[in-house]
FIBAVO-68137 format. One record per residue (C-alpha): chain; x, y, z. Coordinates in nm, 3 decimals, padded with zeros to 5 digits. Example, Ala and Ser with C-alpha at 12.3 -4.5 7.8 and 13.67 -1.06 7.14 Angstrom:
2
{rec "A",{01.230,-00.450,00.780}}
{rec "A",{01.367,-00.106,00.714}}
END
This chain:
587
{rec "A",{-00.008,00.021,00.008}}
{rec "A",{00.305,00.246,00.083}}
{rec "A",{00.451,00.200,-00.261}}
{rec "A",{00.105,00.251,-00.429}}
{rec "A",{00.067,00.576,-00.210}}
{rec "A",{00.425,00.660,-00.360}}
{rec "A",{00.318,00.599,-00.753}}
{rec "A",{-00.038,00.800,-00.627}}
{rec "A",{00.193,01.089,-00.493}}
{rec "A",{00.433,01.089,-00.767}}
{rec "A",{00.194,01.092,-01.046}}
{rec "A",{-00.041,01.348,-00.865}}
{rec "A",{00.212,01.585,-00.837}}
{rec "A",{00.373,01.565,-01.229}}
{rec "A",{00.006,01.598,-01.303}}
{rec "A",{-00.066,01.865,-01.159}}
{rec "A",{00.299,02.037,-01.313}}
{rec "A",{00.140,01.955,-01.629}}
{rec "A",{-00.144,02.084,-01.571}}
{rec "A",{00.003,02.403,-01.427}}
{rec "A",{00.260,02.376,-01.770}}
{rec "A",{-00.053,02.314,-01.960}}
{rec "A",{-00.211,02.602,-01.786}}
{rec "A",{00.122,02.836,-01.849}}
{rec "A",{00.120,02.771,-02.186}}
{rec "A",{-00.238,02.838,-02.274}}
{rec "A",{-00.208,03.151,-02.086}}
{rec "A",{00.083,03.239,-02.318}}
{rec "A",{-00.068,03.116,-02.650}}
{rec "A",{-00.348,03.358,-02.502}}
{rec "A",{-00.140,03.671,-02.445}}
{rec "A",{00.061,03.617,-02.801}}
{rec "A",{-00.257,03.601,-02.956}}
{rec "A",{-00.349,03.937,-02.842}}
{rec "A",{-00.003,04.107,-02.798}}
{rec "A",{-00.011,03.990,-03.210}}
{rec "A",{-00.315,04.118,-03.266}}
{rec "A",{-00.237,04.458,-03.136}}
{rec "A",{00.100,04.459,-03.284}}
{rec "A",{-00.095,04.422,-03.630}}
{rec "A",{-00.302,04.671,-03.565}}
{rec "A",{00.009,04.850,-03.473}}
{rec "A",{00.350,04.811,-03.602}}
{rec "A",{00.520,05.156,-03.501}}
{rec "A",{00.486,04.963,-03.177}}
{rec "A",{00.628,04.610,-03.273}}
{rec "A",{00.909,04.799,-03.373}}
{rec "A",{00.991,04.937,-03.093}}
{rec "A",{00.886,04.686,-02.816}}
{rec "A",{00.950,04.397,-02.984}}
{rec "A",{01.255,04.403,-03.202}}
{rec "A",{01.373,04.689,-02.969}}
{rec "A",{01.432,04.942,-03.261}}
{rec "A",{01.383,05.360,-03.154}}
{rec "A",{01.172,05.535,-03.380}}
{rec "A",{01.108,05.917,-03.432}}
{rec "A",{00.729,06.043,-03.410}}
{rec "A",{00.652,06.113,-03.765}}
{rec "A",{00.834,05.777,-03.883}}
{rec "A",{00.597,05.597,-03.622}}
{rec "A",{00.286,05.798,-03.794}}
{rec "A",{00.444,05.670,-04.152}}
{rec "A",{00.430,05.297,-04.039}}
{rec "A",{00.116,05.291,-03.916}}
{rec "A",{-00.068,05.478,-04.248}}
{rec "A",{00.174,05.243,-04.466}}
{rec "A",{00.009,04.910,-04.251}}
{rec "A",{-00.338,05.117,-04.271}}
{rec "A",{-00.343,05.167,-04.706}}
{rec "A",{-00.296,05.007,-04.959}}
{rec "A",{-00.109,05.248,-05.177}}
{rec "A",{00.162,05.505,-05.078}}
{rec "A",{00.370,05.772,-05.119}}
{rec "A",{00.621,05.871,-04.886}}
{rec "A",{00.843,06.177,-05.052}}
{rec "A",{01.157,06.243,-04.835}}
{rec "A",{01.409,06.475,-04.821}}
{rec "A",{01.850,06.425,-04.738}}
{rec "A",{01.867,06.263,-04.389}}
{rec "A",{01.498,06.203,-04.362}}
{rec "A",{01.584,05.845,-04.370}}
{rec "A",{01.362,05.676,-04.626}}
{rec "A",{01.608,05.362,-04.718}}
{rec "A",{01.619,05.307,-04.263}}
{rec "A",{01.248,05.336,-04.287}}
{rec "A",{01.143,05.142,-04.551}}
{rec "A",{01.361,04.836,-04.407}}
{rec "A",{01.226,04.900,-04.037}}
{rec "A",{00.819,04.851,-04.245}}
{rec "A",{00.929,04.544,-04.436}}
{rec "A",{01.127,04.393,-04.145}}
{rec "A",{00.764,04.438,-03.922}}
{rec "A",{00.568,04.273,-04.196}}
{rec "A",{00.759,03.991,-04.254}}
{rec "A",{00.765,03.831,-03.890}}
{rec "A",{00.405,03.988,-03.816}}
{rec "A",{00.227,03.805,-04.129}}
{rec "A",{00.383,03.469,-04.178}}
{rec "A",{00.466,03.340,-04.564}}
{rec "A",{00.453,03.745,-04.661}}
{rec "A",{00.625,03.799,-04.992}}
{rec "A",{00.793,04.145,-04.953}}
{rec "A",{01.004,04.333,-05.275}}
{rec "A",{01.152,04.571,-05.276}}
{rec "A",{01.248,04.719,-05.619}}
{rec "A",{01.507,05.007,-05.673}}
{rec "A",{01.633,05.195,-06.005}}
{rec "A",{01.995,04.974,-05.981}}
{rec "A",{02.150,04.641,-05.870}}
{rec "A",{02.380,04.878,-05.609}}
{rec "A",{02.069,05.033,-05.503}}
{rec "A",{01.902,04.696,-05.375}}
{rec "A",{02.250,04.546,-05.257}}
{rec "A",{02.304,04.833,-05.033}}
{rec "A",{01.922,04.850,-04.850}}
{rec "A",{01.991,04.529,-04.768}}
{rec "A",{02.302,04.477,-04.657}}
{rec "A",{02.312,04.825,-04.523}}
{rec "A",{02.026,04.876,-04.399}}
{rec "A",{01.890,04.561,-04.236}}
{rec "A",{02.200,04.338,-04.234}}
{rec "A",{02.412,04.545,-04.033}}
{rec "A",{02.247,04.870,-03.918}}
{rec "A",{01.886,04.664,-03.765}}
{rec "A",{02.057,04.324,-03.678}}
{rec "A",{02.333,04.547,-03.523}}
{rec "A",{01.985,04.672,-03.281}}
{rec "A",{01.830,04.405,-03.258}}
{rec "A",{01.870,04.094,-03.081}}
{rec "A",{01.520,03.954,-03.167}}
{rec "A",{01.540,04.045,-03.545}}
{rec "A",{01.860,03.860,-03.554}}
{rec "A",{01.669,03.527,-03.408}}
{rec "A",{01.347,03.568,-03.665}}
{rec "A",{01.648,03.583,-03.983}}
{rec "A",{01.704,03.229,-04.116}}
{rec "A",{01.937,03.364,-04.348}}
{rec "A",{02.078,03.605,-04.613}}
{rec "A",{02.093,03.491,-04.957}}
{rec "A",{02.253,03.617,-05.272}}
{rec "A",{02.159,03.511,-05.638}}
{rec "A",{02.299,03.721,-05.920}}
{rec "A",{02.096,04.053,-05.909}}
{rec "A",{01.905,03.982,-05.588}}
{rec "A",{01.965,03.968,-05.221}}
{rec "A",{01.705,03.798,-05.020}}
{rec "A",{01.611,03.830,-04.635}}
{rec "A",{01.483,03.503,-04.555}}
{rec "A",{01.226,03.450,-04.252}}
{rec "A",{01.219,03.166,-03.951}}
{rec "A",{00.841,03.183,-04.041}}
{rec "A",{00.810,03.150,-04.432}}
{rec "A",{00.833,03.512,-04.486}}
{rec "A",{01.139,03.731,-04.763}}
{rec "A",{01.245,04.000,-04.866}}
{rec "A",{01.377,04.058,-05.183}}
{rec "A",{01.538,04.354,-05.295}}
{rec "A",{01.660,04.388,-05.683}}
{rec "A",{01.628,04.635,-05.944}}
{rec "A",{01.367,04.729,-06.186}}
{rec "A",{01.440,04.543,-06.507}}
{rec "A",{01.268,04.349,-06.731}}
{rec "A",{01.409,04.018,-06.654}}
{rec "A",{01.204,04.027,-06.344}}
{rec "A",{00.881,03.921,-06.505}}
{rec "A",{00.706,03.636,-06.318}}
{rec "A",{00.810,03.736,-05.882}}
{rec "A",{00.502,03.774,-05.682}}
{rec "A",{00.466,03.970,-05.393}}
{rec "A",{00.230,04.041,-05.080}}
{rec "A",{00.406,04.405,-05.029}}
{rec "A",{00.581,04.624,-05.317}}
{rec "A",{00.809,04.844,-05.220}}
{rec "A",{00.974,05.102,-05.513}}
{rec "A",{01.244,05.285,-05.344}}
{rec "A",{01.327,05.635,-05.549}}
{rec "A",{01.029,05.570,-05.779}}
{rec "A",{01.102,05.844,-05.984}}
{rec "A",{01.419,05.677,-06.066}}
{rec "A",{01.242,05.372,-06.235}}
{rec "A",{01.172,05.372,-06.609}}
{rec "A",{00.726,05.405,-06.599}}
{rec "A",{00.683,05.100,-06.823}}
{rec "A",{00.929,04.882,-06.660}}
{rec "A",{00.758,04.961,-06.362}}
{rec "A",{00.375,04.895,-06.497}}
{rec "A",{00.447,04.595,-06.683}}
{rec "A",{00.702,04.423,-06.484}}
{rec "A",{00.705,04.546,-06.130}}
{rec "A",{00.337,04.621,-06.043}}
{rec "A",{00.190,04.291,-06.206}}
{rec "A",{00.426,04.105,-05.888}}
{rec "A",{00.114,04.194,-05.702}}
{rec "A",{-00.129,03.995,-05.913}}
{rec "A",{-00.195,03.702,-05.650}}
{rec "A",{-00.387,03.643,-05.359}}
{rec "A",{-00.190,03.592,-05.046}}
{rec "A",{-00.131,03.225,-04.951}}
{rec "A",{-00.125,03.271,-04.555}}
{rec "A",{-00.147,02.936,-04.357}}
{rec "A",{-00.455,03.069,-04.110}}
{rec "A",{-00.657,03.022,-04.420}}
{rec "A",{-00.603,02.688,-04.456}}
{rec "A",{-00.770,02.718,-04.078}}
{rec "A",{-01.184,02.668,-04.147}}
{rec "A",{-01.225,02.876,-03.809}}
{rec "A",{-01.032,03.169,-03.977}}
{rec "A",{-01.155,03.097,-04.316}}
{rec "A",{-01.388,03.437,-04.281}}
{rec "A",{-01.154,03.630,-04.100}}
{rec "A",{-01.021,03.947,-04.287}}
{rec "A",{-00.746,03.914,-04.554}}
{rec "A",{-00.424,04.143,-04.555}}
{rec "A",{-00.461,04.287,-04.872}}
{rec "A",{-00.192,04.306,-05.122}}
{rec "A",{00.034,04.705,-05.090}}
{rec "A",{00.246,04.892,-05.297}}
{rec "A",{00.438,05.161,-05.138}}
{rec "A",{00.632,05.426,-05.340}}
{rec "A",{00.915,05.604,-05.144}}
{rec "A",{01.139,05.891,-05.369}}
{rec "A",{01.277,06.188,-05.335}}
{rec "A",{01.121,06.513,-05.536}}
{rec "A",{01.216,06.604,-05.847}}
{rec "A",{01.034,06.763,-06.128}}
{rec "A",{00.665,06.798,-06.211}}
{rec "A",{00.729,06.708,-06.603}}
{rec "A",{00.795,06.334,-06.467}}
{rec "A",{00.567,06.099,-06.558}}
{rec "A",{00.549,06.022,-06.168}}
{rec "A",{00.438,06.310,-06.043}}
{rec "A",{00.155,06.382,-06.334}}
{rec "A",{00.017,06.013,-06.306}}
{rec "A",{00.073,05.855,-05.914}}
{rec "A",{00.152,06.200,-05.733}}
{rec "A",{-00.117,06.409,-05.821}}
{rec "A",{-00.358,06.126,-05.833}}
{rec "A",{-00.285,06.007,-05.488}}
{rec "A",{-00.283,06.310,-05.316}}
{rec "A",{-00.693,06.378,-05.536}}
{rec "A",{-00.806,06.004,-05.374}}
{rec "A",{-00.658,06.085,-05.010}}
{rec "A",{-00.840,06.397,-05.004}}
{rec "A",{-01.165,06.178,-05.102}}
{rec "A",{-01.083,05.954,-04.842}}
{rec "A",{-00.961,05.666,-05.054}}
{rec "A",{-00.733,05.366,-04.922}}
{rec "A",{-00.481,05.633,-05.030}}
{rec "A",{-00.178,05.804,-04.801}}
{rec "A",{00.104,06.053,-04.922}}
{rec "A",{00.329,06.264,-04.733}}
{rec "A",{00.599,06.478,-04.775}}
{rec "A",{00.834,06.577,-04.547}}
{rec "A",{01.093,06.812,-04.567}}
{rec "A",{01.436,06.861,-04.397}}
{rec "A",{01.287,07.097,-04.130}}
{rec "A",{01.171,06.793,-03.959}}
{rec "A",{01.501,06.599,-04.012}}
{rec "A",{01.670,06.916,-03.826}}
{rec "A",{01.433,06.881,-03.522}}
{rec "A",{01.492,06.545,-03.512}}
{rec "A",{01.888,06.586,-03.510}}
{rec "A",{01.884,06.317,-03.877}}
{rec "A",{02.085,06.615,-04.008}}
{rec "A",{02.314,06.934,-03.866}}
{rec "A",{02.174,07.279,-04.014}}
{rec "A",{02.563,07.362,-04.127}}
{rec "A",{02.495,07.039,-04.346}}
{rec "A",{02.212,07.168,-04.517}}
{rec "A",{02.342,07.537,-04.526}}
{rec "A",{02.665,07.341,-04.752}}
{rec "A",{02.388,07.201,-04.966}}
{rec "A",{02.217,07.562,-05.017}}
{rec "A",{02.585,07.666,-05.111}}
{rec "A",{02.694,07.439,-05.421}}
{rec "A",{02.318,07.417,-05.539}}
{rec "A",{02.087,07.625,-05.701}}
{rec "A",{01.799,07.731,-05.569}}
{rec "A",{01.543,07.468,-05.786}}
{rec "A",{01.759,07.184,-05.688}}
{rec "A",{01.733,07.277,-05.334}}
{rec "A",{01.398,07.352,-05.320}}
{rec "A",{01.316,06.961,-05.401}}
{rec "A",{01.599,06.847,-05.239}}
{rec "A",{01.514,06.980,-04.890}}
{rec "A",{01.183,07.056,-04.908}}
{rec "A",{01.066,06.796,-05.063}}
{rec "A",{00.865,06.979,-05.318}}
{rec "A",{00.831,06.910,-05.729}}
{rec "A",{00.898,07.144,-05.912}}
{rec "A",{00.713,07.281,-06.217}}
{rec "A",{00.801,07.204,-06.548}}
{rec "A",{00.765,07.600,-06.744}}
{rec "A",{00.442,07.617,-06.884}}
{rec "A",{00.544,07.790,-07.145}}
{rec "A",{00.864,07.553,-07.183}}
{rec "A",{01.029,07.520,-07.523}}
{rec "A",{01.259,07.264,-07.381}}
{rec "A",{01.065,06.963,-07.285}}
{rec "A",{01.192,06.683,-07.028}}
{rec "A",{01.102,06.433,-07.194}}
{rec "A",{01.224,06.522,-07.525}}
{rec "A",{01.586,06.650,-07.310}}
{rec "A",{01.572,06.299,-07.105}}
{rec "A",{01.606,06.060,-07.367}}
{rec "A",{01.951,06.219,-07.464}}
{rec "A",{02.085,06.145,-07.114}}
{rec "A",{02.360,05.818,-07.255}}
{rec "A",{02.679,05.941,-07.203}}
{rec "A",{02.865,05.699,-06.949}}
{rec "A",{03.233,05.796,-07.090}}
{rec "A",{03.290,06.163,-06.944}}
{rec "A",{03.572,06.397,-06.928}}
{rec "A",{03.726,06.423,-06.576}}
{rec "A",{03.961,06.722,-06.580}}
{rec "A",{04.312,06.650,-06.366}}
{rec "A",{04.403,06.837,-06.090}}
{rec "A",{04.734,07.045,-06.103}}
{rec "A",{04.926,06.773,-05.928}}
{rec "A",{04.794,06.519,-06.130}}
{rec "A",{04.911,06.676,-06.406}}
{rec "A",{05.255,06.782,-06.276}}
{rec "A",{05.271,06.338,-06.205}}
{rec "A",{05.244,06.226,-06.526}}
{rec "A",{05.298,06.542,-06.747}}
{rec "A",{05.574,06.338,-06.915}}
{rec "A",{05.338,06.054,-07.017}}
{rec "A",{05.241,05.954,-07.354}}
{rec "A",{04.925,05.884,-07.229}}
{rec "A",{04.769,06.007,-06.963}}
{rec "A",{04.500,05.851,-06.729}}
{rec "A",{04.242,06.145,-06.833}}
{rec "A",{04.294,06.058,-07.182}}
{rec "A",{03.939,06.013,-07.409}}
{rec "A",{04.070,05.824,-07.725}}
{rec "A",{03.978,06.069,-07.975}}
{rec "A",{03.757,05.884,-08.260}}
{rec "A",{03.847,05.935,-08.657}}
{rec "A",{03.723,06.293,-08.803}}
{rec "A",{03.667,06.405,-08.426}}
{rec "A",{03.644,06.765,-08.338}}
{rec "A",{03.699,06.913,-07.974}}
{rec "A",{03.517,07.170,-07.864}}
{rec "A",{03.506,07.421,-07.546}}
{rec "A",{03.211,07.667,-07.498}}
{rec "A",{03.180,07.911,-07.235}}
{rec "A",{02.904,08.117,-07.053}}
{rec "A",{03.081,08.377,-06.899}}
{rec "A",{02.994,08.531,-06.515}}
{rec "A",{03.186,08.788,-06.316}}
{rec "A",{03.011,08.873,-06.009}}
{rec "A",{02.968,08.684,-05.729}}
{rec "A",{02.660,08.606,-05.515}}
{rec "A",{02.421,08.664,-05.808}}
{rec "A",{02.198,08.398,-05.875}}
{rec "A",{02.225,08.346,-06.255}}
{rec "A",{02.545,08.476,-06.257}}
{rec "A",{02.777,08.172,-06.275}}
{rec "A",{03.046,08.083,-06.529}}
{rec "A",{02.979,07.769,-06.723}}
{rec "A",{03.291,07.545,-06.874}}
{rec "A",{03.142,07.280,-07.124}}
{rec "A",{03.366,07.005,-07.329}}
{rec "A",{03.221,06.881,-07.613}}
{rec "A",{03.283,06.630,-07.903}}
{rec "A",{03.190,06.626,-08.253}}
{rec "A",{03.203,06.276,-08.389}}
{rec "A",{03.145,06.193,-08.735}}
{rec "A",{02.840,05.957,-08.774}}
{rec "A",{02.800,05.816,-09.070}}
{rec "A",{02.717,06.104,-09.368}}
{rec "A",{02.591,06.364,-09.008}}
{rec "A",{02.771,06.377,-08.727}}
{rec "A",{02.657,06.340,-08.323}}
{rec "A",{02.760,06.588,-08.045}}
{rec "A",{02.844,06.462,-07.677}}
{rec "A",{02.853,06.653,-07.357}}
{rec "A",{03.168,06.535,-07.191}}
{rec "A",{03.218,06.757,-06.896}}
{rec "A",{03.074,07.047,-06.767}}
{rec "A",{03.209,07.311,-06.478}}
{rec "A",{03.039,07.625,-06.302}}
{rec "A",{03.232,07.875,-06.104}}
{rec "A",{03.114,08.211,-05.927}}
{rec "A",{03.296,08.510,-05.845}}
{rec "A",{03.588,08.437,-06.078}}
{rec "A",{03.842,08.669,-06.140}}
{rec "A",{03.911,08.720,-06.519}}
{rec "A",{04.220,08.630,-06.510}}
{rec "A",{04.158,08.317,-06.349}}
{rec "A",{03.882,08.190,-06.546}}
{rec "A",{04.138,08.288,-06.805}}
{rec "A",{04.373,08.061,-06.710}}
{rec "A",{04.121,07.779,-06.610}}
{rec "A",{03.995,07.770,-06.979}}
{rec "A",{04.298,07.671,-07.101}}
{rec "A",{04.392,07.446,-06.828}}
{rec "A",{04.070,07.266,-06.987}}
{rec "A",{04.177,07.337,-07.369}}
{rec "A",{04.479,07.145,-07.379}}
{rec "A",{04.402,06.931,-07.060}}
{rec "A",{04.100,06.770,-07.346}}
{rec "A",{04.283,06.813,-07.651}}
{rec "A",{04.045,07.069,-07.780}}
{rec "A",{04.037,07.204,-08.189}}
{rec "A",{03.814,07.501,-08.134}}
{rec "A",{03.636,07.742,-07.845}}
{rec "A",{03.343,07.975,-07.865}}
{rec "A",{03.356,08.265,-07.619}}
{rec "A",{03.042,08.542,-07.620}}
{rec "A",{03.300,08.836,-07.654}}
{rec "A",{03.059,09.087,-07.557}}
{rec "A",{02.991,09.279,-07.263}}
{rec "A",{03.191,09.086,-06.939}}
{rec "A",{03.219,08.825,-07.179}}
{rec "A",{03.536,09.058,-07.363}}
{rec "A",{03.686,09.077,-07.029}}
{rec "A",{03.793,08.718,-07.029}}
{rec "A",{03.864,08.725,-07.414}}
{rec "A",{04.106,08.964,-07.355}}
{rec "A",{04.271,08.770,-07.120}}
{rec "A",{04.275,08.510,-07.349}}
{rec "A",{04.460,08.696,-07.585}}
{rec "A",{04.756,08.711,-07.327}}
{rec "A",{05.043,08.405,-07.258}}
{rec "A",{04.949,08.252,-06.925}}
{rec "A",{05.182,08.129,-06.711}}
{rec "A",{05.050,07.861,-06.509}}
{rec "A",{05.238,07.839,-06.135}}
{rec "A",{05.117,07.516,-06.019}}
{rec "A",{05.210,07.350,-06.359}}
{rec "A",{05.487,07.510,-06.408}}
{rec "A",{05.398,07.585,-06.775}}
{rec "A",{05.327,07.876,-07.006}}
{rec "A",{04.980,07.883,-07.204}}
{rec "A",{04.984,08.073,-07.510}}
{rec "A",{04.823,08.374,-07.663}}
{rec "A",{04.525,08.284,-07.877}}
{rec "A",{04.296,08.517,-08.070}}
{rec "A",{03.991,08.511,-08.264}}
{rec "A",{03.953,08.352,-08.584}}
{rec "A",{03.643,08.486,-08.736}}
{rec "A",{03.467,08.841,-08.770}}
{rec "A",{03.102,08.799,-08.696}}
{rec "A",{02.900,09.111,-08.590}}
{rec "A",{02.997,09.427,-08.455}}
{rec "A",{03.258,09.344,-08.211}}
{rec "A",{03.481,09.547,-08.137}}
{rec "A",{03.841,09.362,-08.151}}
{rec "A",{04.079,09.537,-08.095}}
{rec "A",{04.442,09.456,-08.123}}
{rec "A",{04.368,09.052,-08.129}}
{rec "A",{04.553,08.960,-08.406}}
{rec "A",{04.930,08.992,-08.257}}
{rec "A",{05.170,08.843,-08.376}}
{rec "A",{05.248,08.471,-08.274}}
{rec "A",{04.837,08.400,-08.151}}
{rec "A",{04.696,08.098,-08.210}}
{rec "A",{04.359,08.151,-08.359}}
{rec "A",{04.155,07.928,-08.236}}
{rec "A",{03.845,08.115,-08.083}}
{rec "A",{03.523,08.194,-08.243}}
{rec "A",{03.401,08.494,-08.088}}
{rec "A",{02.990,08.564,-08.123}}
{rec "A",{02.806,08.834,-08.039}}
{rec "A",{02.470,08.697,-07.930}}
{rec "A",{02.172,08.856,-08.135}}
{rec "A",{01.829,08.815,-08.186}}
{rec "A",{01.851,08.567,-08.492}}
{rec "A",{02.146,08.388,-08.366}}
{rec "A",{01.972,08.310,-08.042}}
{rec "A",{01.674,08.202,-08.250}}
{rec "A",{01.902,07.988,-08.432}}
{rec "A",{02.068,07.813,-08.153}}
{rec "A",{01.741,07.768,-07.956}}
{rec "A",{01.572,07.601,-08.269}}
{rec "A",{01.885,07.394,-08.370}}
{rec "A",{01.948,07.253,-08.016}}
{rec "A",{01.567,07.186,-07.997}}
{rec "A",{01.606,07.000,-08.318}}
{rec "A",{01.920,06.807,-08.193}}
{rec "A",{01.754,06.690,-07.874}}
{rec "A",{01.449,06.547,-08.072}}
{rec "A",{01.654,06.368,-08.320}}
{rec "A",{01.889,06.247,-08.020}}
{rec "A",{02.187,06.405,-08.199}}
{rec "A",{02.334,06.590,-07.912}}
{rec "A",{02.407,06.328,-07.621}}
{rec "A",{02.408,06.442,-07.257}}
{rec "A",{02.579,06.212,-06.950}}
{rec "A",{02.315,05.971,-06.797}}
{rec "A",{02.191,06.046,-06.459}}
{rec "A",{02.351,06.010,-06.148}}
{rec "A",{02.229,05.707,-06.049}}
{rec "A",{02.299,05.471,-06.325}}
{rec "A",{02.634,05.652,-06.286}}
{rec "A",{02.717,05.552,-05.947}}
{rec "A",{02.578,05.185,-06.048}}
{rec "A",{02.852,05.166,-06.313}}
{rec "A",{03.104,05.324,-06.154}}
{rec "A",{03.111,05.074,-05.854}}
{rec "A",{03.117,04.798,-06.128}}
{rec "A",{03.397,04.953,-06.341}}
{rec "A",{03.610,05.112,-06.084}}
{rec "A",{03.473,04.997,-05.697}}
{rec "A",{03.336,05.391,-05.625}}
{rec "A",{03.163,05.312,-05.272}}
{rec "A",{03.504,05.239,-05.163}}
{rec "A",{03.637,05.557,-05.218}}
{rec "A",{03.643,05.855,-04.980}}
{rec "A",{03.319,06.092,-04.987}}
{rec "A",{03.528,06.371,-05.170}}
{rec "A",{03.615,06.154,-05.466}}
{rec "A",{03.292,06.019,-05.504}}
{rec "A",{03.180,06.351,-05.572}}
{rec "A",{03.423,06.445,-05.862}}
{rec "A",{03.333,06.092,-06.038}}
{rec "A",{02.972,06.204,-06.032}}
{rec "A",{03.012,06.571,-06.104}}
{rec "A",{03.008,06.546,-06.503}}
{rec "A",{02.633,06.368,-06.414}}
{rec "A",{02.497,06.602,-06.132}}
{rec "A",{02.610,06.883,-06.352}}
{rec "A",{02.362,06.757,-06.605}}
{rec "A",{02.126,06.678,-06.362}}
{rec "A",{02.142,07.084,-06.292}}
{rec "A",{02.157,07.145,-06.653}}
{rec "A",{01.827,06.910,-06.711}}
{rec "A",{01.617,07.144,-06.458}}
{rec "A",{01.753,07.441,-06.626}}
{rec "A",{01.631,07.349,-06.976}}
{rec "A",{01.290,07.258,-06.883}}
{rec "A",{01.228,07.601,-06.678}}
{rec "A",{01.291,07.791,-06.941}}
{rec "A",{01.055,07.990,-07.145}}
{rec "A",{01.014,08.125,-07.457}}
{rec "A",{00.853,08.426,-07.635}}
{rec "A",{00.824,08.515,-08.001}}
{rec "A",{00.935,08.876,-08.068}}
{rec "A",{00.915,08.922,-08.487}}
{rec "A",{00.911,08.541,-08.570}}
{rec "A",{01.180,08.482,-08.363}}
{rec "A",{01.249,08.264,-08.029}}
{rec "A",{01.351,08.451,-07.758}}
{rec "A",{01.482,08.193,-07.391}}
{rec "A",{01.383,08.374,-07.135}}
{rec "A",{01.411,08.257,-06.767}}
{rec "A",{01.190,08.205,-06.516}}
{rec "A",{01.176,08.417,-06.201}}
{rec "A",{01.586,08.279,-06.059}}
{rec "A",{01.505,08.048,-06.273}}
{rec "A",{01.925,08.023,-06.422}}
{rec "A",{02.001,07.999,-06.838}}
{rec "A",{02.374,07.971,-06.745}}
{rec "A",{02.444,07.641,-06.872}}
{rec "A",{02.160,07.657,-07.146}}
{rec "A",{02.366,07.941,-07.296}}
{rec "A",{02.684,07.689,-07.261}}
{rec "A",{02.606,07.448,-07.440}}
{rec "A",{02.384,07.653,-07.718}}
{rec "A",{02.728,07.796,-07.797}}
{rec "A",{02.865,07.470,-07.828}}
{rec "A",{02.613,07.368,-08.064}}
{rec "A",{02.608,07.662,-08.261}}
{rec "A",{02.998,07.652,-08.302}}
{rec "A",{02.958,07.259,-08.465}}
{rec "A",{02.748,07.367,-08.705}}
{rec "A",{02.935,07.620,-08.852}}
{rec "A",{03.244,07.340,-08.833}}
{rec "A",{03.027,07.102,-09.042}}
{rec "A",{02.928,07.394,-09.299}}
{rec "A",{03.305,07.473,-09.281}}
{rec "A",{03.370,07.047,-09.347}}
{rec "A",{03.090,07.082,-09.635}}
{rec "A",{03.222,07.393,-09.835}}
{rec "A",{03.533,07.207,-09.776}}
{rec "A",{03.414,06.896,-09.957}}
{rec "A",{03.181,07.088,-10.216}}
{rec "A",{03.483,07.331,-10.313}}
{rec "A",{03.710,06.968,-10.316}}
{rec "A",{03.461,06.810,-10.593}}
{rec "A",{03.450,07.109,-10.766}}
{rec "A",{03.796,07.098,-10.842}}
{rec "A",{03.804,06.721,-10.897}}
{rec "A",{03.492,06.794,-11.136}}
{rec "A",{03.729,07.048,-11.310}}
{rec "A",{04.024,06.826,-11.372}}
END
């Protein structure tokens, strides 16, 4: 009996422990269910309570709205943390909803890789122990980066490409949407969502009537021009729908919020203000789309399609020039094509501080293209408040560094001041070289050339005095060249960064060096923004290009002069060939 009693006591205690454990497990499941329900309603709280990721107040609000709306747009400025917020939201959704398929589409492969590698794997996993426990592994597959979770969810980051057809997603996040081609976005990326989410809980009849988690699309981007398709076809319609109370969310966060929350310093913003034109600063810091002039002479679509150049020119520093001066082939050389002619064009300003007073120097390649010619802008520099003698020195440096054949300058007004300096020999103290005197080879207009043809001066300058007639011709010809894609411009800086990462490992360079390599492309961004905001009038049957408010036209003037000189050279070639043909016929 004693033995039986002991066994009874043992089994009784075991049963009691099992009952207690069972009750604890039931209580845990109930508590977990309640917490999951709460976190699904409040994903911003999940990020902080479970993952331990601290969010700013506006980030909490944005994540909350992302979850509640099927379609969202987030316009953010520098320093606001668009990529960080994207990564946090994606991780929250992946954990809270097992078997989720979250796809993040970026304009380039490097952007996609950076978002996963830098934001999720390094930053967020470095902050959150719980996130590390939820992630099974990181995978790299060709141009894709995958975050695989233990609950069956995945985050796939990839570039926008026609090769991405067939991917399925429950949430589509388009990062830097203005940089993604519209056709690819609509024909390839958006169809990712053409499937019903297959969540495991729906297989249980008990939950068959439970409300579905709708597929979502999130567009995150910086502001750009109003002429862009994204503003016209997405931003404006989404705002209208939101105002009507429909399932849509749009928010713009200016740089003032980033400053107030300590995400960027006022000093950094002031640096940006000094290095950017007014339009770019407005878009970059205020998250405001800037309008293409309603009376724009140049349209964004016709200019943007000409951005194809990837082989640009990087002028050497004086130290680099000295180090390589005796080399037959220099590191900055661009091989010259057969029959190629190189042009240096300048629009001159002297007064510092004026919004419209920047000197712009453009380097253009004029290359035979069958029976026609093509023009390629490969470098553009801008200066504010540089004195005439220093401008003349810089122009001669660029001319010989690039191996130019001709130069054009507006030898009128302040341009004449620099022109007079170009007529002199100039000693370069940093390079230890004397540049020869130049002179003009044309006699157009009523320019007072003075004593330009001094003995020994090299006649290579085309001196132009802009007139109503020449301004009309330049505007019409440049527009025609854009329409026919005969005047090509450097690619956008995003594509350039992607290419430079592949070719020279740009991301490993210092910030200063990265900026130097991207400068020709960012200068072209400024050029495009300037072009589409130039209006025009018709005066006596002639086109007159005009500025809008504080918009500039100095970059336009520089490439218009270059285009004008290219056309005079092409005409010279035609006349020369005609004379040869006539001579042969006569003989």
